[in-house]
PDBQT receptor file of N, H, CA, C and O in Angstrom, charges set to zero:
ATOM      1  N   UNK A   1       5.795 -78.500  37.522  1.00  0.00    +0.000 N 
ATOM      2  CA  UNK A   1       5.009 -77.712  38.442  1.00  0.00    +0.000 C 
ATOM      3  C   UNK A   1       5.948 -77.064  39.448  1.00  0.00    +0.000 C 
ATOM      4  O   UNK A   1       6.858 -77.716  39.960  1.00  0.00    +0.000 OA
ATOM      5  N   UNK A   2       5.736 -75.803  39.728  1.00  0.00    +0.000 N 
ATOM      6  H   UNK A   2       4.997 -75.274  39.312  1.00  0.00    +0.000 HD
ATOM      7  CA  UNK A   2       6.582 -75.099  40.685  1.00  0.00    +0.000 C 
ATOM      8  C   UNK A   2       6.073 -75.315  42.097  1.00  0.00    +0.000 C 
ATOM      9  O   UNK A   2       4.946 -75.766  42.303  1.00  0.00    +0.000 OA
ATOM     10  N   UNK A   3       6.915 -74.989  43.067  1.00  0.00    +0.000 N 
ATOM     11  H   UNK A   3       7.831 -74.623  42.900  1.00  0.00    +0.000 HD
ATOM     12  CA  UNK A   3       6.525 -75.142  44.471  1.00  0.00    +0.000 C 
ATOM     13  C   UNK A   3       5.326 -74.260  44.794  1.00  0.00    +0.000 C 
ATOM     14  O   UNK A   3       4.453 -74.663  45.562  1.00  0.00    +0.000 OA
ATOM     15  N   UNK A   4       5.273 -73.073  44.224  1.00  0.00    +0.000 N 
ATOM     16  H   UNK A   4       5.982 -72.746  43.600  1.00  0.00    +0.000 HD
ATOM     17  CA  UNK A   4       4.149 -72.179  44.471  1.00  0.00    +0.000 C 
ATOM     18  C   UNK A   4       2.845 -72.738  43.949  1.00  0.00    +0.000 C 
ATOM     19  O   UNK A   4       1.811 -72.622  44.606  1.00  0.00    +0.000 OA
ATOM     20  N   UNK A   5       2.879 -73.346  42.771  1.00  0.00    +0.000 N 
ATOM     21  H   UNK A   5       3.719 -73.440  42.237  1.00  0.00    +0.000 HD
ATOM     22  CA  UNK A   5       1.674 -73.942  42.196  1.00  0.00    +0.000 C 
ATOM     23  C   UNK A   5       1.208 -75.120  43.034  1.00  0.00    +0.000 C 
ATOM     24  O   UNK A   5       0.007 -75.307  43.231  1.00  0.00    +0.000 OA
ATOM     25  N   UNK A   6       2.136 -75.908  43.523  1.00  0.00    +0.000 N 
ATOM     26  H   UNK A   6       3.112 -75.756  43.364  1.00  0.00    +0.000 HD
ATOM     27  CA  UNK A   6       1.776 -77.044  44.375  1.00  0.00    +0.000 C 
ATOM     28  C   UNK A   6       1.139 -76.563  45.668  1.00  0.00    +0.000 C 
ATOM     29  O   UNK A   6       0.190 -77.177  46.157  1.00  0.00    +0.000 OA
ATOM     30  N   UNK A   7       1.646 -75.479  46.222  1.00  0.00    +0.000 N 
ATOM     31  H   UNK A   7       2.417 -74.981  45.825  1.00  0.00    +0.000 HD
ATOM     32  CA  UNK A   7       1.092 -74.938  47.465  1.00  0.00    +0.000 C 
ATOM     33  C   UNK A   7      -0.360 -74.509  47.272  1.00  0.00    +0.000 C 
ATOM     34  O   UNK A   7      -1.190 -74.725  48.155  1.00  0.00    +0.000 OA
ATOM     35  N   UNK A   8      -0.670 -73.912  46.140  1.00  0.00    +0.000 N 
ATOM     36  H   UNK A   8       0.005 -73.737  45.422  1.00  0.00    +0.000 HD
ATOM     37  CA  UNK A   8      -2.037 -73.485  45.856  1.00  0.00    +0.000 C 
ATOM     38  C   UNK A   8      -2.953 -74.700  45.798  1.00  0.00    +0.000 C 
ATOM     39  O   UNK A   8      -4.060 -74.661  46.333  1.00  0.00    +0.000 OA
ATOM     40  N   UNK A   9      -2.511 -75.776  45.158  1.00  0.00    +0.000 N 
ATOM     41  H   UNK A   9      -1.611 -75.808  44.723  1.00  0.00    +0.000 HD
ATOM     42  CA  UNK A   9      -3.313 -76.988  45.074  1.00  0.00    +0.000 C 
ATOM     43  C   UNK A   9      -3.535 -77.621  46.444  1.00  0.00    +0.000 C 
ATOM     44  O   UNK A   9      -4.626 -78.111  46.736  1.00  0.00    +0.000 OA
ATOM     45  N   UNK A  10      -2.518 -77.610  47.266  1.00  0.00    +0.000 N 
ATOM     46  H   UNK A  10      -1.632 -77.212  47.029  1.00  0.00    +0.000 HD
ATOM     47  CA  UNK A  10      -2.650 -78.176  48.613  1.00  0.00    +0.000 C 
ATOM     48  C   UNK A  10      -3.661 -77.363  49.414  1.00  0.00    +0.000 C 
ATOM     49  O   UNK A  10      -4.528 -77.931  50.077  1.00  0.00    +0.000 OA
ATOM     50  N   UNK A  11      -3.555 -76.052  49.358  1.00  0.00    +0.000 N 
ATOM     51  H   UNK A  11      -2.850 -75.590  48.820  1.00  0.00    +0.000 HD
ATOM     52  CA  UNK A  11      -4.492 -75.209  50.095  1.00  0.00    +0.000 C 
ATOM     53  C   UNK A  11      -5.918 -75.398  49.593  1.00  0.00    +0.000 C 
ATOM     54  O   UNK A  11      -6.854 -75.418  50.392  1.00  0.00    +0.000 OA
ATOM     55  N   UNK A  12      -6.093 -75.535  48.304  1.00  0.00    +0.000 N 
ATOM     56  H   UNK A  12      -5.332 -75.520  47.655  1.00  0.00    +0.000 HD
ATOM     57  CA  UNK A  12      -7.427 -75.776  47.742  1.00  0.00    +0.000 C 
ATOM     58  C   UNK A  12      -7.972 -77.119  48.208  1.00  0.00    +0.000 C 
ATOM     59  O   UNK A  12      -9.174 -77.251  48.442  1.00  0.00    +0.000 OA
ATOM     60  N   UNK A  13      -7.121 -78.098  48.342  1.00  0.00    +0.000 N 
ATOM     61  H   UNK A  13      -6.145 -77.992  48.152  1.00  0.00    +0.000 HD
ATOM     62  CA  UNK A  13      -7.532 -79.415  48.788  1.00  0.00    +0.000 C 
ATOM     63  C   UNK A  13      -7.933 -79.461  50.252  1.00  0.00    +0.000 C 
ATOM     64  O   UNK A  13      -8.586 -80.410  50.686  1.00  0.00    +0.000 OA
ATOM     65  N   UNK A  14      -7.552 -78.450  51.014  1.00  0.00    +0.000 N 
ATOM     66  H   UNK A  14      -7.022 -77.679  50.661  1.00  0.00    +0.000 HD
ATOM     67  CA  UNK A  14      -7.877 -78.401  52.436  1.00  0.00    +0.000 C 
ATOM     68  C   UNK A  14      -9.171 -77.638  52.703  1.00  0.00    +0.000 C 
ATOM     69  O   UNK A  14      -9.461 -77.297  53.849  1.00  0.00    +0.000 OA
ATOM     70  N   UNK A  15      -9.930 -77.375  51.686  1.00  0.00    +0.000 N 
ATOM     71  H   UNK A  15      -9.694 -77.652  50.755  1.00  0.00    +0.000 HD
ATOM     72  CA  UNK A  15     -11.150 -76.571  51.809  1.00  0.00    +0.000 C 
ATOM     73  C   UNK A  15     -12.103 -77.120  52.868  1.00  0.00    +0.000 C 
ATOM     74  O   UNK A  15     -12.710 -76.350  53.613  1.00  0.00    +0.000 OA
ATOM     75  N   UNK A  16     -12.237 -78.424  52.940  1.00  0.00    +0.000 N 
ATOM     76  H   UNK A  16     -11.744 -79.050  52.336  1.00  0.00    +0.000 HD
ATOM     77  CA  UNK A  16     -13.199 -79.030  53.861  1.00  0.00    +0.000 C 
ATOM     78  C   UNK A  16     -12.527 -79.695  55.059  1.00  0.00    +0.000 C 
ATOM     79  O   UNK A  16     -13.082 -80.628  55.638  1.00  0.00    +0.000 OA
ATOM     80  N   UNK A  17     -11.369 -79.238  55.425  1.00  0.00    +0.000 N 
ATOM     81  H   UNK A  17     -10.918 -78.480  54.955  1.00  0.00    +0.000 HD
ATOM     82  CA  UNK A  17     -10.615 -79.822  56.532  1.00  0.00    +0.000 C 
ATOM     83  C   UNK A  17     -11.259 -79.491  57.865  1.00  0.00    +0.000 C 
ATOM     84  O   UNK A  17     -12.022 -78.532  57.980  1.00  0.00    +0.000 OA
ATOM     85  N   UNK A  18     -10.942 -80.294  58.868  1.00  0.00    +0.000 N 
ATOM     86  H   UNK A  18     -10.322 -81.073  58.774  1.00  0.00    +0.000 HD
ATOM     87  CA  UNK A  18     -11.407 -80.011  60.220  1.00  0.00    +0.000 C 
ATOM     88  C   UNK A  18     -10.320 -79.308  61.017  1.00  0.00    +0.000 C 
ATOM     89  O   UNK A  18     -10.574 -78.286  61.655  1.00  0.00    +0.000 OA
ATOM     90  N   UNK A  19      -9.113 -79.851  60.984  1.00  0.00    +0.000 N 
ATOM     91  H   UNK A  19      -8.906 -80.682  60.466  1.00  0.00    +0.000 HD
ATOM     92  CA  UNK A  19      -7.985 -79.260  61.711  1.00  0.00    +0.000 C 
ATOM     93  C   UNK A  19      -6.746 -79.378  60.840  1.00  0.00    +0.000 C 
ATOM     94  O   UNK A  19      -6.494 -80.427  60.247  1.00  0.00    +0.000 OA
ATOM     95  N   UNK A  20      -5.974 -78.300  60.765  1.00  0.00    +0.000 N 
ATOM     96  H   UNK A  20      -6.179 -77.448  61.247  1.00  0.00    +0.000 HD
ATOM     97  CA  UNK A  20      -4.717 -78.305  60.018  1.00  0.00    +0.000 C 
ATOM     98  C   UNK A  20      -3.578 -78.076  61.001  1.00  0.00    +0.000 C 
ATOM     99  O   UNK A  20      -3.561 -77.092  61.741  1.00  0.00    +0.000 OA
ATOM    100  N   UNK A  21      -2.626 -79.008  60.993  1.00  0.00    +0.000 N 
ATOM    101  H   UNK A  21      -2.640 -79.808  60.392  1.00  0.00    +0.000 HD
ATOM    102  CA  UNK A  21      -1.418 -78.888  61.805  1.00  0.00    +0.000 C 
ATOM    103  C   UNK A  21      -0.247 -78.788  60.839  1.00  0.00    +0.000 C 
ATOM    104  O   UNK A  21      -0.091 -79.639  59.963  1.00  0.00    +0.000 OA
ATOM    105  N   UNK A  22       0.575 -77.759  60.991  1.00  0.00    +0.000 N 
ATOM    106  H   UNK A  22       0.448 -77.068  61.703  1.00  0.00    +0.000 HD
ATOM    107  CA  UNK A  22       1.692 -77.535  60.078  1.00  0.00    +0.000 C 
ATOM    108  C   UNK A  22       3.009 -77.492  60.845  1.00  0.00    +0.000 C 
ATOM    109  O   UNK A  22       3.099 -76.898  61.919  1.00  0.00    +0.000 OA
ATOM    110  N   UNK A  23       4.025 -78.131  60.276  1.00  0.00    +0.000 N 
ATOM    111  H   UNK A  23       3.952 -78.614  59.404  1.00  0.00    +0.000 HD
ATOM    112  CA  UNK A  23       5.391 -78.066  60.804  1.00  0.00    +0.000 C 
ATOM    113  C   UNK A  23       6.275 -77.662  59.645  1.00  0.00    +0.000 C 
ATOM    114  O   UNK A  23       6.307 -78.337  58.616  1.00  0.00    +0.000 OA
ATOM    115  N   UNK A  24       7.000 -76.550  59.810  1.00  0.00    +0.000 N 
ATOM    116  H   UNK A  24       6.974 -76.002  60.646  1.00  0.00    +0.000 HD
ATOM    117  CA  UNK A  24       7.844 -76.046  58.741  1.00  0.00    +0.000 C 
ATOM    118  C   UNK A  24       8.980 -75.232  59.339  1.00  0.00    +0.000 C 
ATOM    119  O   UNK A  24       8.786 -74.512  60.319  1.00  0.00    +0.000 OA
ATOM    120  N   UNK A  25      10.168 -75.345  58.749  1.00  0.00    +0.000 N 
ATOM    121  H   UNK A  25      10.325 -75.929  57.953  1.00  0.00    +0.000 HD
ATOM    122  CA  UNK A  25      11.316 -74.577  59.232  1.00  0.00    +0.000 C 
ATOM    123  C   UNK A  25      11.231 -73.106  58.845  1.00  0.00    +0.000 C 
ATOM    124  O   UNK A  25      11.882 -72.260  59.457  1.00  0.00    +0.000 OA
ATOM    125  N   UNK A  26      10.437 -72.809  57.842  1.00  0.00    +0.000 N 
ATOM    126  H   UNK A  26       9.908 -73.497  57.345  1.00  0.00    +0.000 HD
ATOM    127  CA  UNK A  26      10.323 -71.447  57.324  1.00  0.00    +0.000 C 
ATOM    128  C   UNK A  26       9.218 -70.700  58.061  1.00  0.00    +0.000 C 
ATOM    129  O   UNK A  26       8.044 -71.045  57.924  1.00  0.00    +0.000 OA
ATOM    130  N   UNK A  27       9.571 -69.696  58.831  1.00  0.00    +0.000 N 
ATOM    131  H   UNK A  27      10.524 -69.416  58.942  1.00  0.00    +0.000 HD
ATOM    132  CA  UNK A  27       8.589 -68.925  59.595  1.00  0.00    +0.000 C 
ATOM    133  C   UNK A  27       7.589 -68.210  58.697  1.00  0.00    +0.000 C 
ATOM    134  O   UNK A  27       6.502 -67.850  59.149  1.00  0.00    +0.000 OA
ATOM    135  N   UNK A  28       7.935 -68.001  57.447  1.00  0.00    +0.000 N 
ATOM    136  H   UNK A  28       8.818 -68.294  57.080  1.00  0.00    +0.000 HD
ATOM    137  CA  UNK A  28       7.060 -67.310  56.493  1.00  0.00    +0.000 C 
ATOM    138  C   UNK A  28       6.267 -68.281  55.619  1.00  0.00    +0.000 C 
ATOM    139  O   UNK A  28       5.669 -67.859  54.629  1.00  0.00    +0.000 OA
ATOM    140  N   UNK A  29       6.248 -69.544  55.953  1.00  0.00    +0.000 N 
ATOM    141  H   UNK A  29       6.734 -69.887  56.757  1.00  0.00    +0.000 HD
ATOM    142  CA  UNK A  29       5.553 -70.550  55.143  1.00  0.00    +0.000 C 
ATOM    143  C   UNK A  29       4.067 -70.201  55.029  1.00  0.00    +0.000 C 
ATOM    144  O   UNK A  29       3.417 -69.943  56.042  1.00  0.00    +0.000 OA
ATOM    145  N   UNK A  30       3.525 -70.190  53.816  1.00  0.00    +0.000 N 
ATOM    146  H   UNK A  30       4.053 -70.399  52.993  1.00  0.00    +0.000 HD
ATOM    147  CA  UNK A  30       2.114 -69.832  53.619  1.00  0.00    +0.000 C 
ATOM    148  C   UNK A  30       1.136 -70.744  54.380  1.00  0.00    +0.000 C 
ATOM    149  O   UNK A  30       0.043 -70.306  54.738  1.00  0.00    +0.000 OA
ATOM    150  N   UNK A  31       1.508 -71.967  54.621  1.00  0.00    +0.000 N 
ATOM    151  H   UNK A  31       2.396 -72.323  54.330  1.00  0.00    +0.000 HD
ATOM    152  CA  UNK A  31       0.623 -72.895  55.319  1.00  0.00    +0.000 C 
ATOM    153  C   UNK A  31       0.279 -72.393  56.713  1.00  0.00    +0.000 C 
ATOM    154  O   UNK A  31      -0.796 -72.701  57.228  1.00  0.00    +0.000 OA
ATOM    155  N   UNK A  32       1.164 -71.632  57.328  1.00  0.00    +0.000 N 
ATOM    156  H   UNK A  32       2.037 -71.382  56.910  1.00  0.00    +0.000 HD
ATOM    157  CA  UNK A  32       0.914 -71.130  58.672  1.00  0.00    +0.000 C 
ATOM    158  C   UNK A  32      -0.301 -70.202  58.721  1.00  0.00    +0.000 C 
ATOM    159  O   UNK A  32      -0.946 -70.082  59.763  1.00  0.00    +0.000 OA
ATOM    160  N   UNK A  33      -0.616 -69.550  57.609  1.00  0.00    +0.000 N 
ATOM    161  H   UNK A  33      -0.092 -69.647  56.763  1.00  0.00    +0.000 HD
ATOM    162  CA  UNK A  33      -1.756 -68.626  57.605  1.00  0.00    +0.000 C 
ATOM    163  C   UNK A  33      -3.098 -69.353  57.654  1.00  0.00    +0.000 C 
ATOM    164  O   UNK A  33      -4.113 -68.743  57.989  1.00  0.00    +0.000 OA
ATOM    165  N   UNK A  34      -3.119 -70.631  57.328  1.00  0.00    +0.000 N 
ATOM    166  H   UNK A  34      -2.294 -71.126  57.056  1.00  0.00    +0.000 HD
ATOM    167  CA  UNK A  34      -4.372 -71.396  57.363  1.00  0.00    +0.000 C 
ATOM    168  C   UNK A  34      -4.359 -72.501  58.412  1.00  0.00    +0.000 C 
ATOM    169  O   UNK A  34      -5.377 -73.157  58.633  1.00  0.00    +0.000 OA
ATOM    170  N   UNK A  35      -3.228 -72.709  59.053  1.00  0.00    +0.000 N 
ATOM    171  H   UNK A  35      -2.401 -72.175  58.874  1.00  0.00    +0.000 HD
ATOM    172  CA  UNK A  35      -3.115 -73.787  60.037  1.00  0.00    +0.000 C 
ATOM    173  C   UNK A  35      -3.791 -73.411  61.348  1.00  0.00    +0.000 C 
ATOM    174  O   UNK A  35      -3.724 -72.267  61.796  1.00  0.00    +0.000 OA
ATOM    175  N   UNK A  36      -4.436 -74.390  61.945  1.00  0.00    +0.000 N 
ATOM    176  H   UNK A  36      -4.491 -75.320  61.580  1.00  0.00    +0.000 HD
ATOM    177  CA  UNK A  36      -5.017 -74.198  63.272  1.00  0.00    +0.000 C 
ATOM    178  C   UNK A  36      -3.925 -74.274  64.340  1.00  0.00    +0.000 C 
ATOM    179  O   UNK A  36      -3.958 -73.555  65.338  1.00  0.00    +0.000 OA
ATOM    180  N   UNK A  37      -2.973 -75.150  64.107  1.00  0.00    +0.000 N 
ATOM    181  H   UNK A  37      -2.946 -75.734  63.296  1.00  0.00    +0.000 HD
ATOM    182  CA  UNK A  37      -1.819 -75.314  64.996  1.00  0.00    +0.000 C 
ATOM    183  C   UNK A  37      -0.578 -75.379  64.130  1.00  0.00    +0.000 C 
ATOM    184  O   UNK A  37      -0.587 -76.027  63.084  1.00  0.00    +0.000 OA
ATOM    185  N   UNK A  38       0.497 -74.712  64.551  1.00  0.00    +0.000 N 
ATOM    186  H   UNK A  38       0.504 -74.185  65.401  1.00  0.00    +0.000 HD
ATOM    187  CA  UNK A  38       1.719 -74.764  63.758  1.00  0.00    +0.000 C 
ATOM    188  C   UNK A  38       2.935 -74.711  64.651  1.00  0.00    +0.000 C 
ATOM    189  O   UNK A  38       2.903 -74.222  65.781  1.00  0.00    +0.000 OA
ATOM    190  N   UNK A  39       4.018 -75.242  64.088  1.00  0.00    +0.000 N 
ATOM    191  H   UNK A  39       4.044 -75.639  63.171  1.00  0.00    +0.000 HD
ATOM    192  CA  UNK A  39       5.288 -75.287  64.794  1.00  0.00    +0.000 C 
ATOM    193  C   UNK A  39       6.390 -74.970  63.806  1.00  0.00    +0.000 C 
ATOM    194  O   UNK A  39       6.515 -75.620  62.768  1.00  0.00    +0.000 OA
ATOM    195  N   UNK A  40       7.180 -73.974  64.132  1.00  0.00    +0.000 N 
ATOM    196  H   UNK A  40       7.078 -73.446  64.975  1.00  0.00    +0.000 HD
ATOM    197  CA  UNK A  40       8.334 -73.631  63.296  1.00  0.00    +0.000 C 
ATOM    198  C   UNK A  40       9.498 -74.509  63.740  1.00  0.00    +0.000 C 
ATOM    199  O   UNK A  40      10.159 -74.227  64.739  1.00  0.00    +0.000 OA
ATOM    200  N   UNK A  41       9.735 -75.573  62.986  1.00  0.00    +0.000 N 
ATOM    201  H   UNK A  41       9.198 -75.803  62.175  1.00  0.00    +0.000 HD
ATOM    202  CA  UNK A  41      10.761 -76.543  63.355  1.00  0.00    +0.000 C 
ATOM    203  C   UNK A  41      11.044 -77.454  62.178  1.00  0.00    +0.000 C 
ATOM    204  O   UNK A  41      10.355 -77.405  61.158  1.00  0.00    +0.000 OA
ATOM    205  N   UNK A  42      12.065 -78.285  62.328  1.00  0.00    +0.000 N 
ATOM    206  H   UNK A  42      12.624 -78.325  63.156  1.00  0.00    +0.000 HD
ATOM    207  CA  UNK A  42      12.414 -79.276  61.317  1.00  0.00    +0.000 C 
ATOM    208  C   UNK A  42      11.528 -80.504  61.513  1.00  0.00    +0.000 C 
ATOM    209  O   UNK A  42      11.578 -81.154  62.557  1.00  0.00    +0.000 OA
ATOM    210  N   UNK A  43      10.730 -80.811  60.520  1.00  0.00    +0.000 N 
ATOM    211  H   UNK A  43      10.689 -80.283  59.672  1.00  0.00    +0.000 HD
ATOM    212  CA  UNK A  43       9.801 -81.938  60.553  1.00  0.00    +0.000 C 
ATOM    213  C   UNK A  43      10.498 -83.240  60.938  1.00  0.00    +0.000 C 
ATOM    214  O   UNK A  43       9.961 -84.031  61.713  1.00  0.00    +0.000 OA
ATOM    215  N   UNK A  44      11.693 -83.459  60.395  1.00  0.00    +0.000 N 
ATOM    216  H   UNK A  44      12.129 -82.816  59.766  1.00  0.00    +0.000 HD
ATOM    217  CA  UNK A  44      12.393 -84.721  60.595  1.00  0.00    +0.000 C 
ATOM    218  C   UNK A  44      13.024 -84.842  61.977  1.00  0.00    +0.000 C 
ATOM    219  O   UNK A  44      13.496 -85.916  62.351  1.00  0.00    +0.000 OA
ATOM    220  N   UNK A  45      13.036 -83.757  62.731  1.00  0.00    +0.000 N 
ATOM    221  H   UNK A  45      12.653 -82.885  62.427  1.00  0.00    +0.000 HD
ATOM    222  CA  UNK A  45      13.494 -83.789  64.123  1.00  0.00    +0.000 C 
ATOM    223  C   UNK A  45      12.290 -83.886  65.055  1.00  0.00    +0.000 C 
ATOM    224  O   UNK A  45      12.287 -84.685  65.991  1.00  0.00    +0.000 OA
ATOM    225  N   UNK A  46      11.282 -83.081  64.800  1.00  0.00    +0.000 N 
ATOM    226  H   UNK A  46      11.285 -82.431  64.040  1.00  0.00    +0.000 HD
ATOM    227  CA  UNK A  46      10.135 -82.961  65.700  1.00  0.00    +0.000 C 
ATOM    228  C   UNK A  46       9.228 -84.190  65.681  1.00  0.00    +0.000 C 
ATOM    229  O   UNK A  46       8.815 -84.661  66.742  1.00  0.00    +0.000 OA
ATOM    230  N   UNK A  47       8.912 -84.713  64.511  1.00  0.00    +0.000 N 
ATOM    231  H   UNK A  47       9.247 -84.331  63.650  1.00  0.00    +0.000 HD
ATOM    232  CA  UNK A  47       7.961 -85.827  64.435  1.00  0.00    +0.000 C 
ATOM    233  C   UNK A  47       8.470 -87.068  65.181  1.00  0.00    +0.000 C 
ATOM    234  O   UNK A  47       7.700 -87.658  65.938  1.00  0.00    +0.000 OA
ATOM    235  N   UNK A  48       9.715 -87.487  65.007  1.00  0.00    +0.000 N 
ATOM    236  H   UNK A  48      10.341 -87.008  64.392  1.00  0.00    +0.000 HD
ATOM    237  CA  UNK A  48      10.179 -88.644  65.793  1.00  0.00    +0.000 C 
ATOM    238  C   UNK A  48      10.103 -88.389  67.307  1.00  0.00    +0.000 C 
ATOM    239  O   UNK A  48       9.819 -89.308  68.074  1.00  0.00    +0.000 OA
ATOM    240  N   UNK A  49      10.354 -87.161  67.733  1.00  0.00    +0.000 N 
ATOM    241  H   UNK A  49      10.585 -86.414  67.110  1.00  0.00    +0.000 HD
ATOM    242  CA  UNK A  49      10.261 -86.834  69.155  1.00  0.00    +0.000 C 
ATOM    243  C   UNK A  49       8.809 -86.916  69.639  1.00  0.00    +0.000 C 
ATOM    244  O   UNK A  49       8.542 -87.420  70.730  1.00  0.00    +0.000 OA
ATOM    245  N   UNK A  50       7.878 -86.421  68.826  1.00  0.00    +0.000 N 
ATOM    246  H   UNK A  50       8.095 -86.012  67.940  1.00  0.00    +0.000 HD
ATOM    247  CA  UNK A  50       6.460 -86.500  69.182  1.00  0.00    +0.000 C 
ATOM    248  C   UNK A  50       5.992 -87.948  69.250  1.00  0.00    +0.000 C 
ATOM    249  O   UNK A  50       5.278 -88.327  70.178  1.00  0.00    +0.000 OA
ATOM    250  N   UNK A  51       6.384 -88.749  68.285  1.00  0.00    +0.000 N 
ATOM    251  H   UNK A  51       6.965 -88.441  67.531  1.00  0.00    +0.000 HD
ATOM    252  CA  UNK A  51       5.990 -90.162  68.253  1.00  0.00    +0.000 C 
ATOM    253  C   UNK A  51       6.556 -90.887  69.468  1.00  0.00    +0.000 C 
ATOM    254  O   UNK A  51       5.866 -91.702  70.079  1.00  0.00    +0.000 OA
ATOM    255  N   UNK A  52       7.781 -90.603  69.817  1.00  0.00    +0.000 N 
ATOM    256  H   UNK A  52       8.342 -89.941  69.321  1.00  0.00    +0.000 HD
ATOM    257  CA  UNK A  52       8.406 -91.250  70.983  1.00  0.00    +0.000 C 
ATOM    258  C   UNK A  52       7.702 -90.852  72.265  1.00  0.00    +0.000 C 
ATOM    259  O   UNK A  52       7.609 -91.649  73.199  1.00  0.00    +0.000 OA
ATOM    260  N   UNK A  53       7.210 -89.635  72.316  1.00  0.00    +0.000 N 
ATOM    261  H   UNK A  53       7.285 -88.988  71.557  1.00  0.00    +0.000 HD
ATOM    262  CA  UNK A  53       6.518 -89.150  73.513  1.00  0.00    +0.000 C 
ATOM    263  C   UNK A  53       5.129 -89.774  73.649  1.00  0.00    +0.000 C 
ATOM    264  O   UNK A  53       4.669 -90.053  74.756  1.00  0.00    +0.000 OA
ATOM    265  N   UNK A  54       4.472 -89.988  72.518  1.00  0.00    +0.000 N 
ATOM    266  H   UNK A  54       4.845 -89.761  71.618  1.00  0.00    +0.000 HD
ATOM    267  CA  UNK A  54       3.128 -90.574  72.554  1.00  0.00    +0.000 C 
ATOM    268  C   UNK A  54       3.227 -92.036  72.894  1.00  0.00    +0.000 C 
ATOM    269  O   UNK A  54       2.207 -92.722  72.977  1.00  0.00    +0.000 OA
TER     270      UNK A  54
């Protein structure tokens, strides 16, 4: 399965979502078009910082 095919499946799976939060280093990431909140950043840097803050 290619990355593009996986992205389509993920988006289809979010059909009944309440809130989508996306973190991605790629400013052109397709997930940003459906996310309610998004951050252009490295997931492995940002998430530990968020957890430490909470």
